[in-house]
N, C-alpha and C positions, 0 to 999 in steps of 0.2 A: 392176709397172713397164708394160705393156701398156694398162690401163687407161683410162690420160688417152689414150691416142693412139686410143684406141678411141671416146672423147668427143666427141674432135676432129673423127673423122671423119663425128660423123654431126649434129654440128651445120655441120659445109660440107655436108651430104649437104642438110638442112632449108632451109640458107639457097640451096643452090643449085635448090632445087625453088621456089623462092618468086622465084626471078629467071628459071626455065627457064617458069615460068605466067603473070612480068610482076606477081605484088603484092610487094607491099614491107610488112610487120608493120608499121610506123611510121605508113603510109597506113590501114591500117585504123581502128589506133586515133582517130586523125584524122576520120574520117568518122564514126564513133562520137562522139565529142564535138561536133561539126555536129551531127549528130541530137539529142543530146541538149540542146544551146543551144536551138535553134531550139523544143524540146518546150518547154524553162524559159520562154522569150518567148513562146510561146502561151498557156500558164499566166497567164503573166503579166497578158496584155493583155484576157485572157477573165476573169481577175477585175475587173482595173479596168474592165472597160464594166460587169458589173452591179453594181460599186458604184455605178458615176453613172449608172445606171439603176434601182436603187435608191432614191438620193438625189433622182433627179425626179421619183419615182414620190409620195416623201414630201413636196415640194413642189406638187405636186399634189394631193395629199390635203389638204393645209393648206389651201391655196387655198376648195378645194370645202367643208371644213366653215365654215370663216368665210361664203362665198356664203350655208350653210342657217344660221346662227347670224346673223347681223345682217341684221335687217330691213329694208335699204333695200336692201338687196343681191338680195334679193326680186321689187321692184316693180320690173316691166320696165319702163327707158327704149323709148319708143315711137320716140323719133329713130334710136336703133340696130336697131328689127327684129328680129328674132331671132338676132341675133347675140349670140353668149357675152362677157360682161361680161369683157375685160383686165382685165390682174394689177394694172394699176397704177388701173384705176377701181376695181376690189375694195379695193384698199387704201386710200385715197381717203376712200370712205363704211364702211372700218372707222373708222377714224381719225374721222370727223367724228362716228359713232356714238358712239364714245368719248365724244368728249367732250360731248356730249349728255346723255351718263348722268353726267357730270362734272358737270353744271350743274346736271339736275335731282338729283344726291344733294346738292347743296351747297344749292338749296332746299330741301328736306326737311328737313335740318338744321338750318335758320335757323326752320323751322314750328315744329321740335319745340322747339326754345331757345323762342321765343314760348309754346310752351304749355307749356311746363314752367313759365316766369314767372306766367302767369294761375292755373295749378293752384297754387301757392305765395302769389301774394298773395287766392285763394280759402281758403285754409286759414289763412291770419292771417285774416281776416276771421272764417271760422267762430268760432273758437278766442278773438276778440273776443265776437261774441254771444253765446257758448256763456258767458263771463265775465260779463255784462253779466245775463243770465237769471237764473244761479246770484246772482248779488248781488243779485237783484230778489227772488227765492224764499226766502234767507235772512233777506232786510229787506224784507217786503210793507206794511211802515205807513210806510216810510224816505223821507222825501222828499216825501209828498203836493205840497205848497204847491211841490213845487222844479220845475222845468221838466224835463221827460220826454224820457226816450232817443230818443226818436222827432222831439222836434223838434229833439237836439244833432245826429241823425243829419241831418234837414233842413238845419240850417244847413251842416255839413262838406261834404253832397251839392252844396248851393249856390254855395259856394266852388271844389268840385271842379268843374263843371261849368264853371264861367266863365272855370277854369285853361285846362280842355281846351280851350276854343276857340281859344282863342289859341292853347295848346302846338300842337294838329293843322293849324293854319293856319300855323305856322312851322318846323313840321318835316320833314324830309325824310327818307324811311327809305329810298334808292336803294341807298347804303351804307353799314356801320358806322361808318365812319368821320365820312361826312359827317353823320350821325345826332349822331355824339356831338357834332362844331362846332355842330351848330345845339340840340340842348339848353340848354348852356353859353351862347349868343347868346341863346337865347328865355329864363332865367333872371335874364344879367342885365339886360332890358328888361322883361319881366311879370311879374319875382316882387321887385321892389323893396317897403321897405316900407311905402312911400305909396299904392303901387300896390295892395298885398295889403287896405289898411283899410280902398281907397274900393274894392273888392270887398265884403270883410267888412261892411262898413253899407252898401252894396246890399242884400247878402242880407238881413241884420235887418230894415233897415225895408221888404223886401217881404215876409218871414214874418211880423213884427208884424203889418204888415194884415187878413193874412191868416188869424191871430189871435184878435185884438181887433178 
């Protein structure tokens, strides 16, 4: 039964020693926690600084890449002298260049569409001529007293040339919508039966005077 008394005496002696030296065990724990908190705050602050610097470096690299890619950013503006282009100017020049590329792309697409139509028309003409040649080869003596294919083509060409003159003078190709509207107006005005009849008569009379 003497052991509890001994333990109590030892605890009393430890507390007395801390009291004599002016130390408090709770104060030591408090100092350790405060130091740990400050260290944690420093680490967070350092991590935030590094993340912010990384973000700024990424933005700077993005602007540098734009200046190296966009041609208009490489042309030095003499009004600025040797001053570096601002971010606002880099962005504006980039936007202008992208809009220019979009316009060029649209223009090239329209040219490709026109070329495809021309190719299709040429293919149709080629097929028709091949059929005419084949028919003539199969029956070389047929239609000796008839009008030749060349004469028929000359009649067709004369009619088309006359129509194209009015078509070219009336049609605008500023936009597809305007083109469509002009085509219908041209058909209503220049493709009336009486108008076509006058054109055909004029072409036949001209061709007749050349042949006879």
